N, C-alpha and C positions, 0 to 999 in steps of 0.2 A: 495726611497718609491715605492711599487708595484703599476702599475696602472697609475703613473705620467707619463709626457712626459721625453724623454732623456735629461738631462742637468738640471732637477730639483733636485737640493741637497738642503737640510736644513742645516742651515738657508737661508731664502729667503731674498734678498734685496728690500725693498720697494722703489717706486716712492715716490719722496717728493715734496712739494712746495715752492716756494719763495714767502715769504710776501712781499706785496705790499700795495700802499695806494688808490689805485683806480682799479676798475675792467678793464680788457684790453676790449677795444671795437672791433668791425669790425667783418666780415665775418670768418666763422671757429672756432668761440669759442663756448663751452658749458660749462654752468653753473650749480653746485650744493650745497647745503646745506652743511656746515662743521658742524657735530653735536659734541658736547662737551663729548667726551667718551676716550677709549683706541683703538689705533691701533690695528687691528687684521688680522692675516692671517688664513684662514679656508683653511685647506689641506684634502682633502678626496681621500686618497689612499686606499691601503687595509683596513687601519685604519684611525679615524680623528685624525688630529693633529692641535692644536691652536697654534700660533707662535704670539709673540709680536713683535713689530718693531723693538726692540733691539736685536731680535733673539731668545730670550728666550722662551723657550715652558710652556705654562700655560694652557695646555690642562685640567688638573686636576681641575683648579680652575673654570671651566665653564661647569659642566656636563649637564647643558640644552641645552647650543650649541651645545656639542659634539652628543647629542641625535638626534637633529633638523638635524645635518649636515649629519648624517648618511642616512638621505633619498637622500641625494646628489648623482650622477651618480660617479662612482670611475674614477678617473682622473681628480677631479675638483678642483681648485683653485682659491679663493675667498679673495679680498682685502676690507677691509672694517674696521667700527668703531663699537666696543662693548659700548653699551651704558645703563642705567637703568632708566627708567621714574619714576618719584615721583610727583604725585600730578600736572599732564600734563607738567612737564618740565624734561629733562635730568637732573640727578644728578650725580655729578662728584665724591662726596665721595662715594657714594655708589659703584660705578665702582670700586674706588681703595678698596674697602673693598673687592668685590668680587675678583679683581687680586690678591689679598693677600691672599686669603684663603687658608687653608690646606686643605689637601684631605678628612680629617674627617670632617672640618667644612663647606667645599664648598656644599654639598648637601642641609644643612640648610639653606645657603644663597641662594640657588638658590630657593628655595621655598620663602623666605622671599623678595628676592630683585631680581625677575625674570629678566633675560639679553634680550636685544633685539639687533639684529644685523643689520646694516645699511650698506648694500655691495655696494662699488662703483666703482669696478671694477672687470673683471674676466680674469684671468692668464691662465687657462687652462681649458679645458671641453674634458671628454669622450677620456684623454691621448693626447688631441693634446695642443699644446704649442701655447696660444692667444696672447703672448705679444707683438709679431712683427707685430699684424694687428692694423690697425686703430682704435683709442678711438671708433668712433661711431658703429663700427662692434663689437667690446666687448661690447659695452653699450646694443646694441641691444640683444644679444645674452645672457648677465645677465637677462635682463628684462623677457625674454621668458624661462629662466630656473627658476626663482624664484618665478615668478606669480602664478603657480599652487600650490606651497608650502604653502605661506601665512606666518604669523609671526612664529617664531622669526626672519625668514630669510629674508628680505625685500632689494629690491633696492631703492636706496635714489633717490628722484625726480630729473630731470634735466631739464634744459629748452635750448633753443638756443637763447633766447629773453634776452637781456641785462636789459631791463625796468623791466622783470618779476625777474630777479636775483635781482634788486635792492629792488623791493617789498618785496621780501623774506627778505633780509638784514634788512629791517626797520622792517617787520611784525614779523618774525620769533623770535627776538632776547629774548622775553620773554620766549620761549621754549627751552632756554637752546642751541639754534644753534649758533655757534662760530662766523660764518662769511659765504662767499661763497668763493669756490675754482672754478678757472676757468680752463679748460683743451682743447688743440686743436684738433678737431674731427678727425684730420687724423693722429695724432701722435701716434707712437707705445708706449707700457708701458716701461721705463727706470728705471729698480731698481737702486737706488743708485744717482739719478739725480733730480735735482729740476727743473723739466721741467713745473710743473704746476705754478699757480700763486693762491694767497690767501690773501682775506682780511679780516681783523678780526674788530670785535668791540672791542672798545675801550674808556675809559672815562678818561678826564683829569681834575685834581683837586688837591686841596690845602691839604695837611696832616701836622698834628701837630709833631713834632719830640719829641719822648719819650726818645731816646738813641740810642747808637750805639753798634755794635758786633767789636771786635777788638781793634785797637788803635786808639786814636783820632787823633793823624797826618796823618793816612791813614785807615779809618774804612772799613772793608769788605761789611756791609750793615748797613744800619738804622733800628729803630725801631719805628713804627709809629700809630699814631691813625688817621684813616679815618674819614671824615665829618659825623656827627650821630654816630660813635659809638667809644667809648672809648678803646675798646679792643686791646691791643698792636698787631703790625702786621709787620713783618719782610718783609723789601723790597727785591726785587732780589739784586744779588752782583753789587756793584756799579761799574759802568764806571769809567775807569782810570782818565779822567779829574775832574769827579766828587770827587774822593777819594782825589786829590791832592789839591781841595780847601776845602775839609771839615773841615780842622782844623780852618781856618778863620772864618767860617760861623756856625758851631755847636755852641750852647747856652753852657755856663760852667756847669761842672758835677755838677750833683745834690748833695748837702752837706749832710750826713748823710742818703743818700738813701738805702735802704735793697737790697742785691743781688737779682735780678731777672732773668728769663730767658723766651726766646719767642720760638716757632717753627717755624723754616725756611723751606721751601719748600725743599724738597731733602736731607737735613741735620737731622732734628729732634730738640730737644729741646738745645739751646745754650745760655749762660750766656751773658748778655748786661748791660753796663754802663749807669745808668739814667742821664739825664739832666735835667737843670731847663727849667719849661716851658717857650713858647714864641718864638721857634723856628719853621719856616714853611718850608714846602719843596712842589715844584710841583711835583705832580706823574702822572704817566700814569698807569691805571687799566684796564686789560681784563674783559669785564664785566660778563663772564661766568664762573670764575674758581677763586677760592679762593686762597691766595700764591702767586700772579703772579702781585706784585705793583712794579712799576719800579721808582726810583727816576730820575726825569729831572734836576731840578736844585733847588737852594735855593733860597727863596724868601729874597730880602734884601742882599744876597751875592753875590759872585764873577759873574759878567756877568749878574745883575738884573737891 
C-alpha cells in the first residue's frame, strides 16, 4: 500500500500473548488492561484498511472507524481492539454483530452500535517502521499521536506499577475488561510470536450436565446448565483425557427425550443427546464472554 514502510504487506502478522496464571513481576514490565473485543489492525495508507487478526479485511464492517482513521497521517499502522460499549461495559455480542455486518447493513449498525478503538501499539508512523523499536518508544509515540484526536481512537491505559495493574484486574472486571497484558518495555514488536503475557478473569464452578454432542464413548463436548441459569450451554471441545473418561461418568441417556439442539461457539447449532438429571461437572468459565465454558472434571467421576 502506498505510504507504508517497505516490507509492509497485507495481511500483517500480529504479536500474540501467552496465557499465564500470574502477572510477571520485576523491573522492565508495562501492564495494560485487555478489553473484550475484536483484534484489529488499522492501516492508514493511501486508503484506510482494517484487518482482523486472522488476516481478513473487515473495512466495510466499520465505516465509523474508517472515517476516524482518515484523520491519521498517511503511513500509520495501529494495533488494538475494537469494542462496543453498552450500559457502561463492553458488549462482545455487539462487536460480533458489527464484524459480521454486510456493506449495506454496516452504516445502520454503526449508528446503533458505535465502535470504539482501544489502540495498544503503533507499528508504523509517517511511513517509518516502528516494529524494531522498544515498546516504551512505540507507546510514547502512540499516546502523542492519538491524544489530540480523541474518540473513537484512543490509547489504552498503561502502567509500570504491578500493584496498579492488579487493582485494575479487580476493579475493571465489571466493565468488560478481560484481564491484564504485560509487555517488556524494551521489547520489539514480534508479529506471530507470543512474546507478551496475559492473565484473564476466570470463574470455576459446578454445572449440571444436560447432554453431550457426539458419541457417549467419546463425546466432543458437553451441554451444561450453569448455576442460576437453566439455559443449555455448550462447553468447549473436551480435552482428550476428559473424553476418554466420559462414558463412565456421564449419566444414562434420557429415555423418550425429544431431539434438541444447542449453539456451540464457532460451530453454530448442533444436535445433542440429553441425559438423565444428576450429573455434575466442574467448569472453568471466562467471566467476560459467553460460550467459553471449559469442562475440567466430572464430580464423582474418574479422578474425583
